[in-house]
KOLKOLNU-871423 format. One record per residue: x, y, z of N, C-alpha, C in turn. Coordinates in Angstrom, 1 decimal. Atoms other than C-alpha are relative to their C-alpha. Last residue first. Layout:
// KOLKOLNU-871423
X / Y / Z / X / Y / Z / X / Y / Z $
...
// end
This chain:
// KOLKOLNU-871423
1.3 / -0.7 / -0.3 / -16.6 / 17.9 / -34.3 / -0.6 / 0.6 / -1.3 $
0.3 / -1.1 / 1.0 / -13.9 / 15.3 / -35.0 / -1.4 / 0.5 / 0.3 $
1.4 / -0.2 / 0.2 / -12.5 / 13.3 / -32.0 / -0.2 / 1.2 / -1.0 $
0.3 / 0.5 / 1.4 / -8.8 / 12.4 / -32.4 / -1.5 / 0.2 / -0.3 $
-0.8 / -0.7 / 1.0 / -7.6 / 14.6 / -29.5 / -0.3 / -0.5 / -1.4 $
0.3 / -1.4 / 0.1 / -10.4 / 13.6 / -27.2 / 0.8 / 0.7 / -1.1 $
1.3 / -0.2 / 0.7 / -10.0 / 9.9 / -27.9 / -0.4 / 1.4 / -0.2 $
-0.2 / 0.4 / 1.4 / -6.3 / 10.1 / -27.0 / -1.3 / 0.1 / -0.8 $
-0.7 / -1.0 / 0.7 / -7.0 / 12.0 / -23.9 / 0.2 / -0.3 / -1.5 $
0.9 / -1.1 / 0.2 / -9.6 / 9.5 / -22.9 / 0.6 / 1.2 / -0.7 $
0.9 / 0.4 / 1.1 / -7.2 / 6.6 / -23.5 / -1.0 / 1.2 / -0.3 $
-0.7 / -0.1 / 1.2 / -4.6 / 8.4 / -21.3 / -0.8 / -0.4 / -1.2 $
-0.1 / -1.4 / 0.3 / -7.2 / 8.8 / -18.6 / 0.8 / 0.2 / -1.3 $
1.2 / -0.5 / 0.4 / -8.1 / 5.1 / -18.7 / 0.1 / 1.5 / -0.4 $
0.2 / 0.5 / 1.4 / -4.5 / 3.9 / -18.7 / -1.4 / 0.6 / -0.5 $
-1.0 / -0.6 / 0.9 / -3.8 / 6.1 / -15.6 / -0.3 / -0.4 / -1.5 $
0.4 / -1.4 / 0.2 / -7.0 / 5.0 / -13.9 / 0.9 / 0.7 / -1.0 $
1.2 / 0.0 / 0.7 / -6.2 / 1.3 / -14.3 / -0.5 / 1.4 / -0.4 $
-0.3 / 0.4 / 1.4 / -2.6 / 1.8 / -13.2 / -1.2 / 0.0 / -0.9 $
-0.7 / -1.1 / 0.6 / -3.8 / 3.7 / -10.1 / 0.4 / -0.3 / -1.5 $
1.0 / -1.0 / 0.4 / -6.3 / 1.0 / -9.4 / 0.6 / 1.2 / -0.6 $
0.9 / 0.5 / 1.1 / -3.7 / -1.7 / -9.6 / -1.0 / 1.0 / -0.4 $
-0.8 / 0.0 / 1.3 / -1.2 / 0.3 / -7.5 / -0.8 / -0.5 / -1.2 $
-0.2 / -1.4 / 0.4 / -3.8 / 1.0 / -4.8 / 0.8 / 0.1 / -1.3 $
1.2 / -0.5 / 0.6 / -4.7 / -2.7 / -4.8 / 0.0 / 1.5 / -0.4 $
0.1 / 0.6 / 1.4 / -1.1 / -3.7 / -4.3 / -1.3 / 0.4 / -0.7 $
-1.0 / -0.7 / 0.8 / -0.8 / -1.2 / -1.3 / -0.1 / -0.6 / -1.5 $
0.5 / -1.3 / 0.3 / -4.0 / -2.6 / 0.2 / 0.9 / 0.8 / -0.9 $
1.1 / 0.1 / 1.0 / -2.8 / -6.1 / -0.1 / -0.6 / 1.3 / -0.4 $
-0.6 / 0.4 / 1.3 / 0.5 / -5.2 / 1.6 / -1.1 / -0.1 / -1.1 $
-0.7 / -1.2 / 0.5 / -1.4 / -3.5 / 4.4 / 0.6 / -0.2 / -1.3 $
1.1 / -0.8 / 0.4 / -3.6 / -6.6 / 4.9 / 0.5 / 1.3 / -0.6 $
0.5 / 0.6 / 1.3 / -0.5 / -8.8 / 5.0 / -1.1 / 0.9 / -0.5 $
-1.0 / -0.2 / 1.0 / 1.1 / -6.5 / 7.6 / -0.5 / -0.5 / -1.3 $
0.2 / -1.5 / 0.4 / -2.2 / -6.5 / 9.6 / 1.1 / 0.3 / -1.1 $
1.2 / -0.1 / 0.8 / -2.1 / -10.4 / 9.6 / -0.2 / 1.5 / -0.5 $
-0.2 / 0.6 / 1.3 / 1.5 / -10.4 / 10.7 / -1.2 / 0.1 / -0.9 $
-0.8 / -0.8 / 0.8 / 0.9 / -8.0 / 13.5 / 0.2 / -0.5 / -1.4 $
0.8 / -1.2 / 0.4 / -2.0 / -10.0 / 14.7 / 0.8 / 1.0 / -0.8 $
0.9 / 0.4 / 1.1 / 0.1 / -13.2 / 14.6 / -0.9 / 1.2 / -0.4 $
-0.7 / 0.2 / 1.2 / 2.8 / -11.5 / 16.7 / -0.8 / -0.4 / -1.2 $
-0.3 / -1.4 / 0.5 / 0.3 / -10.2 / 19.2 / 0.8 / -0.1 / -1.3 $
1.3 / -0.5 / 0.5 / -1.1 / -13.8 / 19.6 / 0.3 / 1.4 / -0.6 $
0.2 / 0.6 / 1.3 / 2.5 / -15.1 / 20.0 / -1.3 / 0.5 / -0.7 $
-1.0 / -0.6 / 0.9 / 3.1 / -12.6 / 22.8 / -0.2 / -0.6 / -1.4 $
0.4 / -1.4 / 0.3 / -0.1 / -13.6 / 24.5 / 0.9 / 0.6 / -1.0 $
1.2 / 0.0 / 0.8 / 0.8 / -17.3 / 24.3 / -0.5 / 1.4 / -0.4 $
-0.4 / 0.4 / 1.3 / 4.3 / -16.7 / 25.6 / -1.2 / 0.0 / -1.0 $
-0.6 / -1.2 / 0.6 / 2.9 / -14.7 / 28.6 / 0.4 / -0.4 / -1.5 $
1.0 / -1.0 / 0.3 / 0.5 / -17.5 / 29.4 / 0.6 / 1.2 / -0.7 $
0.8 / 0.5 / 1.1 / 3.2 / -20.2 / 29.1 / -1.1 / 1.0 / -0.4 $
-0.8 / -0.1 / 1.2 / 5.6 / -18.1 / 31.3 / -0.8 / -0.5 / -1.3 $
0.1 / -1.4 / 0.4 / 2.8 / -17.7 / 33.9 / 0.9 / 0.2 / -1.3 $
1.3 / -0.1 / 0.7 / 2.5 / -21.5 / 34.1 / -0.1 / 1.5 / -0.6 $
1.2 / 0.2 / -0.8 / 6.1 / -21.6 / 35.1 / -1.2 / 0.1 / -0.9 $
0.2 / 1.4 / -0.1 / 9.7 / -21.7 / 33.9 / -1.2 / -0.3 / 0.9 $
1.1 / 0.3 / -0.8 / 10.2 / -18.1 / 32.7 / -0.2 / -1.5 / 0.0 $
-0.1 / -0.6 / -1.3 / 13.6 / -16.8 / 31.6 / -1.2 / -0.5 / 0.9 $
-1.1 / 0.7 / -0.6 / 13.8 / -19.1 / 28.5 / 0.2 / 0.5 / 1.5 $
0.4 / 1.3 / -0.4 / 10.4 / -17.9 / 27.5 / 1.1 / -0.8 / 0.7 $
0.9 / -0.1 / -1.2 / 11.5 / -14.3 / 27.5 / -0.4 / -1.4 / 0.5 $
-0.9 / -0.5 / -1.1 / 14.4 / -15.1 / 25.1 / -0.8 / 0.1 / 1.3 $
-0.9 / 1.1 / -0.4 / 12.1 / -17.2 / 22.8 / 0.9 / 0.4 / 1.2 $
0.9 / 1.1 / -0.7 / 9.4 / -14.5 / 22.8 / 0.9 / -1.1 / 0.5 $
0.2 / -0.5 / -1.4 / 12.1 / -11.8 / 22.0 / -0.9 / -1.0 / 0.8 $
-1.2 / 0.1 / -0.7 / 13.3 / -13.9 / 19.0 / -0.2 / 0.5 / 1.5 $
-0.2 / 1.4 / -0.4 / 9.7 / -14.4 / 17.9 / 1.4 / -0.2 / 0.7 $
0.9 / 0.4 / -1.1 / 9.1 / -10.7 / 18.0 / 0.2 / -1.4 / 0.5 $
-0.4 / -0.7 / -1.2 / 12.2 / -9.9 / 15.9 / -0.9 / -0.4 / 1.2 $
-1.4 / 0.2 / -0.5 / 11.7 / -12.5 / 13.3 / 0.3 / 0.6 / 1.4 $
-0.4 / 1.4 / 0.2 / 8.0 / -13.0 / 12.3 / 1.4 / -0.2 / 0.7 $
0.9 / 1.0 / -0.7 / 6.3 / -9.9 / 13.7 / 0.6 / -1.4 / -0.1 $
0.1 / -0.2 / -1.5 / 9.1 / -7.5 / 12.9 / -0.8 / -1.1 / 0.7 $
-1.3 / 0.5 / -0.5 / 9.6 / -9.0 / 9.4 / 0.1 / 0.2 / 1.5 $
0.0 / 1.5 / 0.0 / 5.9 / -8.6 / 8.8 / 1.3 / -0.5 / 0.5 $
0.9 / 0.5 / -1.0 / 6.0 / -5.0 / 9.9 / 0.0 / -1.5 / 0.1 $
-0.7 / -0.3 / -1.3 / 9.0 / -4.2 / 7.7 / -0.8 / -0.6 / 1.2 $
-1.2 / 0.9 / -0.1 / 7.4 / -5.9 / 4.7 / 0.7 / 0.1 / 1.3 $
0.6 / 1.4 / -0.2 / 4.1 / -4.0 / 5.3 / 1.1 / -1.0 / 0.2 $
0.4 / 0.0 / -1.4 / 6.1 / -0.7 / 5.6 / -0.6 / -1.4 / 0.4 $
-1.2 / 0.1 / -0.9 / 7.9 / -1.4 / 2.4 / -0.4 / -0.1 / 1.5 $
-0.5 / 1.3 / 0.1 / 4.5 / -2.1 / 0.7 / 1.3 / -0.2 / 0.8 $
0.9 / 0.9 / -0.8 / 3.1 / 1.1 / 2.0 / 0.5 / -1.4 / 0.0 $
-0.3 / -0.3 / -1.4 / 6.1 / 3.0 / 0.7 / -0.8 / -0.9 / 0.9 $
-1.2 / 0.7 / -0.3 / 5.5 / 1.3 / -2.7 / 0.5 / 0.2 / 1.4 $
0.3 / 1.5 / -0.1 / 1.9 / 2.4 / -2.6 / 1.3 / -0.8 / 0.3 $
0.7 / 0.2 / -1.3 / 2.9 / 6.1 / -1.9 / -0.2 / -1.5 / 0.2 $
-1.1 / -0.2 / -1.1 / 5.4 / 6.0 / -4.8 / -0.6 / -0.3 / 1.4 $
-0.8 / 1.2 / 0.0 / 2.6 / 4.5 / -7.0 / 1.1 / 0.1 / 1.0 $
0.8 / 1.1 / -0.6 / 0.3 / 7.3 / -6.0 / 0.8 / -1.2 / 0.0 $
0.1 / -0.2 / -1.5 / 2.9 / 10.0 / -6.6 / -0.8 / -1.1 / 0.6 $
-1.3 / 0.2 / -0.7 / 3.9 / 8.6 / -10.0 / -0.1 / 0.2 / 1.5 $
-0.3 / 1.5 / 0.0 / 0.3 / 8.3 / -11.1 / 1.3 / -0.3 / 0.7 $
0.9 / 0.6 / -1.0 / -0.5 / 11.9 / -10.0 / 0.3 / -1.5 / 0.1 $
-0.4 / -0.4 / -1.3 / 2.5 / 13.2 / -12.0 / -0.8 / -0.7 / 1.1 $
-1.2 / 0.8 / -0.3 / 1.6 / 11.1 / -15.0 / 0.5 / 0.4 / 1.4 $
0.4 / 1.4 / -0.2 / -1.9 / 12.5 / -15.0 / 1.2 / -0.8 / 0.4 $
0.6 / 0.1 / -1.4 / -0.6 / 16.0 / -14.5 / -0.4 / -1.4 / 0.3 $
-1.1 / -0.2 / -0.9 / 1.7 / 15.6 / -17.6 / -0.5 / -0.1 / 1.5 $
-0.7 / 1.3 / -0.2 / -1.3 / 14.2 / -19.5 / 1.2 / 0.1 / 0.9 $
-1.2 / 0.1 / 0.8 / -3.3 / 17.4 / -19.0 / 0.8 / -1.3 / 0.3 $
-1.3 / -0.1 / -0.8 / -6.6 / 16.9 / -17.4 / 1.2 / -0.2 / -0.9 $
0.2 / 0.4 / -1.4 / -9.4 / 17.4 / -19.9 / 1.3 / 0.3 / 0.8 $
-0.2 / 1.5 / -0.2 / -8.4 / 17.3 / -23.6 / -0.2 / -0.4 / 1.4 $
-0.9 / 0.4 / -1.0 / -9.7 / 20.7 / -24.7 / 0.0 / -1.5 / 0.3 $
-0.9 / 1.0 / 0.5 / -11.6 / 21.0 / -28.0 / 1.1 / -0.4 / 1.0 $
0.7 / 1.0 / 0.9 / -13.2 / 24.2 / -26.9 / 1.1 / -0.9 / -0.6 $
0.1 / -0.4 / 1.3 / -11.3 / 25.8 / -24.0 / -0.6 / -1.1 / -0.9 $
1.4 / -0.5 / 0.2 / -12.0 / 24.9 / -20.4 / -0.2 / 0.4 / -1.5 $
0.0 / -0.9 / 1.1 / -9.0 / 22.6 / -19.8 / -1.4 / 0.5 / -0.3 $
0.9 / 0.3 / 1.1 / -9.2 / 20.9 / -16.4 / 0.1 / 1.2 / -1.1 $
-0.8 / 0.4 / 1.2 / -6.1 / 21.4 / -14.3 / -0.9 / -0.4 / -1.2 $
-0.8 / -1.1 / 0.5 / -7.8 / 23.5 / -11.6 / 0.8 / -0.4 / -1.3 $
0.8 / -0.9 / 0.9 / -10.4 / 20.9 / -11.1 / 0.8 / 1.1 / -0.6 $
-0.1 / 0.4 / 1.4 / -7.9 / 18.4 / -9.8 / -0.7 / 0.9 / -0.9 $
// end
């Protein structure tokens, strides 16, 4: 980021175009994380549960109960991680929006400042 700092007197810091570029990149990354979280959650809720039910139908013993319990535990872990990943993506978006607004306000203050 240091390369984009204006060094001349009365400079406005990071150029607004660069700020928007960074903001767009960060929000795109956060959206991809949200898609990954949704995909992981779908996998844990639907696909894994389907597999568990199919496997359970093949096992009629105590071992089947143990296997089903372990598979359910894995599914719950995946779901929890998917939720955490989604929360992280939403927090990244919130922080990016906050920084974006702050930088634009700083640029506005810098251009209207009288020396």
